[in-house]
C-alpha positions in Angstrom: -13.3 -12.6 -22.1 -15.6 -9.7 -21.2 -15.2 -6.5 -23.0 -12.6 -4.3 -21.1 -12.7 -0.5 -20.6 -10.1 1.5 -18.7 -11.2 4.8 -17.3 -8.8 7.3 -15.5 -9.5 10.6 -13.9 -6.8 13.0 -12.8 -7.4 15.5 -10.0 -4.9 17.6 -8.0 -2.3 15.2 -6.6 -4.1 12.0 -7.5 -5.1 9.7 -10.4 -8.0 7.3 -10.0 -8.2 4.4 -12.4 -11.1 1.9 -13.0 -11.1 -1.3 -15.0 -14.6 -2.3 -16.2 -15.2 -5.8 -17.5 -18.5 -6.3 -19.2 -19.6 -2.9 -17.8 -18.8 -3.8 -14.2 -16.1 -2.3 -12.0 -13.5 -5.0 -11.5 -10.4 -3.2 -10.4 -10.0 0.2 -8.7 -6.7 2.0 -8.3 -5.8 5.2 -6.4 -2.3 6.6 -7.2 -0.4 9.7 -6.2 2.1 10.5 -9.0 4.3 12.6 -6.6 4.6 9.5 -4.4 4.2 6.4 -6.5 4.2 3.0 -4.8 7.4 2.1 -6.7 6.4 -1.3 -8.1 8.4 -2.0 -11.2 10.9 0.8 -10.5 14.5 0.1 -11.6 17.1 1.1 -9.0 20.7 1.0 -8.3 21.0 0.0 -4.6 23.7 -0.6 -2.1 23.7 -3.7 0.2 23.9 -2.5 3.8 23.3 -5.7 5.8 23.0 -9.4 5.1 20.6 -11.5 7.2 21.2 -15.2 7.0 18.4 -15.8 9.5 15.9 -14.0 7.1 17.5 -15.5 4.0 18.1 -12.1 2.4 19.8 -8.7 2.4 18.8 -5.2 3.3 19.5 -2.7 0.5 19.7 1.2 0.6 17.5 2.7 -2.1 16.9 6.1 -3.5 14.7 8.4 -1.3 16.2 7.1 2.0 14.2 3.8 1.7 15.6 0.4 2.7 14.3 -2.6 0.7 14.7 -6.3 1.2 16.3 -8.6 -1.3 15.3 -12.2 -0.6 17.8 -15.0 -1.3 15.5 -16.4 -4.0 15.7 -13.2 -6.0 19.4 -12.4 -5.4 21.0 -14.7 -8.0 20.4 -17.3 -10.6 21.1 -20.1 -10.0 20.0 -19.6 -6.4 22.8 -19.3 -3.9 22.9 -18.8 -0.1 22.6 -15.1 0.5 26.1 -14.7 1.9 27.5 -16.1 -1.4 25.1 -14.2 -3.6 25.8 -10.7 -2.3 28.3 -8.8 -0.1 27.9 -5.8 2.2 28.7 -2.6 0.3 28.0 -4.2 -3.1 26.2 -2.1 -5.7 23.3 -3.9 -7.4 20.8 -3.3 -10.2 17.4 -4.0 -8.9 13.7 -4.1 -9.7 11.0 -3.4 -7.1 8.7 -6.4 -7.0 6.5 -5.3 -4.1 5.6 -1.9 -2.7 6.4 -0.8 0.8 3.3 -1.7 2.9 2.2 -2.7 6.3 5.2 -1.0 7.9 7.6 -3.1 5.8 9.9 -1.8 3.1 9.9 -2.7 -0.6 10.7 -6.2 -1.8 13.4 -6.4 -4.5 14.8 -8.6 -7.2 18.2 -8.6 -8.8 17.0 -11.0 -11.5 16.7 -8.6 -14.4 15.9 -8.9 -18.1 18.7 -7.9 -20.5 16.9 -4.7 -21.3 16.5 -3.7 -17.6 20.2 -4.5 -16.9 21.2 -2.4 -19.9 19.1 0.5 -18.8 20.6 0.5 -15.3 24.2 0.1 -16.7 23.6 3.2 -18.9 22.3 5.4 -16.1 24.7 7.8 -14.3 26.8 6.1 -11.8 26.3 6.2 -8.0 24.0 4.5 -5.6 21.4 4.6 -4.3 19.8 5.9 -7.5 16.4 5.7 -9.1 17.0 4.7 -12.7 13.4 4.4 -14.1 9.9 4.5 -12.8 7.7 1.5 -13.1 4.3 1.6 -15.0 1.3 3.2 -13.5 -2.0 1.4 -13.1 -3.2 2.6 -16.6 -0.1 1.3 -18.3 -0.3 -2.0 -16.4 -4.0 -2.5 -17.3 -3.3 -1.5 -20.9 -0.7 -4.2 -21.2 -3.0 -6.8 -19.7 -6.0 -5.8 -21.9 -4.5 -4.7 -25.2 -7.9 -4.4 -26.9 -9.4 -2.2 -24.2 -10.5 1.4 -24.8 -8.7 3.9 -22.6 -10.5 7.1 -21.7 -8.7 9.7 -19.6 -9.4 13.1 -18.2 -6.7 15.6 -17.4 -4.5 17.2 -20.2 -1.2 16.5 -18.5 -2.1 12.9 -17.8 -3.2 12.4 -21.4 0.0 13.8 -22.8 2.2 11.6 -20.5 0.3 8.5 -21.4 0.3 9.1 -25.1 4.1 9.0 -25.0 3.9 5.2 -24.2 0.3 4.2 -25.3 -0.2 6.4 -28.4 -3.6 6.9 -29.8 -5.1 4.2 -27.5 -5.5 7.1 -25.0 -8.7 9.0 -25.7 -8.9 12.4 -24.1 -12.2 13.1 -22.4 -13.3 16.6 -21.3 -15.2 16.6 -18.0 -15.8 13.6 -15.8 -14.9 10.1 -16.9 -16.5 8.4 -14.0 -20.3 8.4 -13.9 -22.3 8.5 -10.6 -22.3 4.8 -10.3 -18.5 4.4 -10.5 -18.1 7.4 -8.2 -20.4 5.7 -5.7 -18.4 2.5 -5.9 -15.1 4.2 -5.3 -16.6 6.0 -2.3 -17.8 2.7 -0.9 -14.3 1.2 -1.1 -13.3 3.5 1.8 -15.9 1.7 4.0 -15.4 -1.6 5.8 -19.0 -2.8 5.2 -20.2 -4.1 1.8 -23.7 -4.8 0.8 -24.2 -8.4 -0.5 -26.9 -9.9 -2.7 -29.9 -11.0 -0.6 -29.6 -8.3 2.0 -26.5 -9.4 3.8 -23.3 -7.5 4.6 -19.6 -8.3 4.2 -17.4 -6.8 6.9 -13.7 -6.4 6.2 -10.9 -5.9 8.7 -7.3 -5.8 7.8 -4.6 -6.4 10.4 -0.8 -6.6 10.1 -1.0 -10.4 10.0 -4.1 -11.1 7.8 -7.4 -9.8 6.5 -10.6 -11.1 8.1 -13.9 -11.2 6.2 -17.1 -11.8 8.0 -20.5 -12.4 6.4 -23.6 -11.2 8.1 -26.6 -12.9 6.6 -29.1 -10.1 7.4 -31.7 -12.7 8.5 -31.5 -15.2 5.6 -32.9 -17.8 8.0 -33.2 -21.3 6.5 -31.7 -20.2 3.2 -28.2 -19.8 4.5 -26.5 -22.2 2.2 -28.0 -20.5 -0.9 -27.4 -17.1 0.5 -23.7 -17.8 1.1 -23.2 -19.3 -2.3 -24.9 -16.4 -4.0 -22.6 -14.0 -2.1 -19.3 -15.6 -3.2 -18.9 -13.8 -6.6 -19.3 -10.4 -4.8 -16.9 -11.4 -2.1 -14.3 -12.4 -4.7 -14.9 -9.1 -6.6 -14.4 -7.1 -3.4 -11.2 -8.9 -2.6 -9.9 -7.8 -6.1 -11.4 -4.3 -6.0 -9.9 -3.6 -2.6 -6.6 -5.2 -3.5 -6.7 -7.3 -0.4 -3.5 -9.5 -0.1 -1.6 -11.9 2.0 -3.6 -14.3 4.2 -7.4 -13.8 4.0 -9.8 -15.7 6.2 -13.5 -15.7 5.4 -16.2 -16.6 8.0 -19.5 -17.3 6.1 -22.8 -17.0 7.8 -23.8 -20.0 9.9 -23.4 -23.5 8.3 -21.6 -26.5 9.7 -18.1 -27.3 8.6 -19.5 -30.0 6.2 -21.8 -27.5 4.6 -19.0 -24.9 4.3 -17.0 -27.5 2.4 -19.5 -27.3 -0.3 -18.8 -23.6 -0.8 -15.1 -24.2 -1.7 -15.5 -25.1 -5.4 -18.0 -22.2 -6.1 -15.5 -19.8 -4.4 -12.6 -21.3 -6.4 -14.5 -20.5 -9.6 -15.4 -17.0 -8.4 -11.7 -16.3 -7.6 -10.4 -17.8 -10.9 -10.3 -14.5 -13.0 -8.1 -13.0 -10.3 -4.6 -14.4 -11.1 -3.2 -13.2 -7.8 -5.7 -15.1 -5.6 -5.6 -18.8 -4.5 -8.0 -20.8 -2.4 -6.3 -22.8 0.3 -9.2 -24.6 2.0 -11.0 -24.8 5.4 -9.2 -24.2 8.7 -9.9 -26.3 11.7 -12.3 -23.7 12.9 -14.3 -23.8 9.7 -12.9 -20.6 8.2 -12.2 -20.4 4.5 -8.6 -19.6 3.9 -7.3 -17.8 0.9 -4.0 -16.1 0.0 -3.4 -13.3 -2.5 0.0 -12.1 -3.7 1.2 -8.9 -2.1 2.3 -6.5 -4.7 0.7 -3.1 -4.4 -0.7 -1.7 -1.1 -4.3 -2.5 -0.2 -6.8 0.4 -0.9 -7.5 0.7 2.9 -3.9 1.6 3.5 -4.2 4.4 0.8 -7.7 5.7 1.7 -7.7 5.8 5.5 -5.2 8.7 6.0 -5.4 12.4 6.5 -3.9 12.9 3.1 -6.6 10.9 1.4 -9.2 13.1 3.1 -7.4 16.2 2.0 -7.0 15.1 -1.7 -10.7 14.1 -1.8 -11.6 17.6 -0.6 -9.2 19.1 -3.2 -11.0 17.1 -5.9 -14.3 18.4 -4.8 -13.0 21.9 -4.5 -11.8 21.7 -8.2 -15.3 20.6 -9.2 -16.9 23.4 -7.3 -14.4 25.9 -8.8 -15.3 24.8 -12.3 -19.0 25.4 -11.5 -18.3 28.8 -9.9 -15.2 30.2 -11.6 -15.6 33.7 -10.2 -15.6 32.5 -6.6 -12.5 31.9 -4.4 -12.8 28.8 -2.2 -11.6 27.7 1.1 -11.0 24.3 2.6 -11.8 23.9 6.3 -10.4 20.7 7.8 -8.6 19.2 10.8 -5.0 20.3 11.3 -3.6 17.0 10.3 -5.5 17.1 7.0 -4.2 20.6 6.3 -0.7 19.7 7.2 -0.8 16.6 5.0 -1.9 18.7 2.0 0.8 21.3 2.6 3.4 18.6 2.8 2.3 16.8 -0.3 4.3 17.9 -3.3 2.5 19.7 -6.0 -1.2 19.1 -5.2 -2.1 22.7 -4.1 -0.1 24.1 -7.0 -2.0 21.8 -9.4 -5.3 23.1 -8.0 -4.2 26.7 -8.5 -3.1 26.1 -12.1 -6.4 24.3 -12.8 -8.7 26.8 -11.3 -6.7 30.1 -11.6 -7.0 30.6 -7.8 -5.1 29.4 -4.8 -7.2 27.4 -2.3 -7.4 29.1 1.1 -6.8 26.7 4.0 -8.2 26.9 7.4 -7.6 24.4 10.2 -10.6 23.6 12.5 -10.6 21.5 15.6 -12.8 18.6 14.4 -15.2 17.4 11.7 -15.0 16.3 8.1 -13.4 18.5 5.5 -15.7 21.3 4.1 -15.4 23.5 1.0 -16.7 27.1 1.6 -16.6 30.3 -0.3 -14.0 32.9 0.9 -16.0 35.8 2.3 -15.8 38.9 0.1 -14.6 42.1 1.6 
């Protein structure tokens, strides 16, 4: 196994985590501690409706969320949903899949003894959040027990050391170098450069994710070009946390020649335990499926809040370089509103820099950091 390194940078309202294997960025996570995605949370929920047609039950959770408990995760041995649970019943639950794509969290009532004991010992009442699930750093630390963990942000370091001890190495200043920063920035784009001059275009819909390869003029070398691109395509699927049905349209090639790409792609996907190659569709598209657990990065990064938190991160850097200056963020009204509504981020910035960040809404354009004019 390639040597693993876990890097995490805290900024106001956000934590970005990178897994490097053999020095290469392999997984990228963007989390907002004030609004975690909830995977791994232990909850006490109340069954509010049973749907035999959907083979499951809807459950009221803490935070006014409604989750779905599938029949397969309601009881062991498996029973029809109407026998496994009843409306109004209080259940101990673990969140198996985050809310995403407009759908609520997916739940399981099949708990370990330790999880059941923790829920039983919590104050009564439902719905109730009993315990938060692990963050990306903790999940990666469990999967790669020999990995070094380097973290910036005093509060984050202190919180992680409570569970990971001395594995957590505090680092002053930036943990990400320019290359990693550039790769994280590129993950917000829908076009990815491929070896040989081609481009991978990604488009996620509610039903599936479509990947389209543009050869960039590879000409007669299409078979070799496509095969060379497969490791990077597999890496981008994992980096972007693409999930559900994934269809890949390679550049050119007949169906027979596309068939020859399946085994190299299967090998490229093998390190990603969530991904599986299905085969070729009737139209010659390569079909894959990847388990849905956490939201895809596109769902996290393509929002006004994401733009606001990125601007806040840049403002904190600018403030560290110019501590005597007060700074102002100019951004579209929806970006300003998202920051004001997000718990704690502006307060974290003020605590970090010693100054509140002035906010000014402008009609259009990307967010800009400016100095507040002096009187």
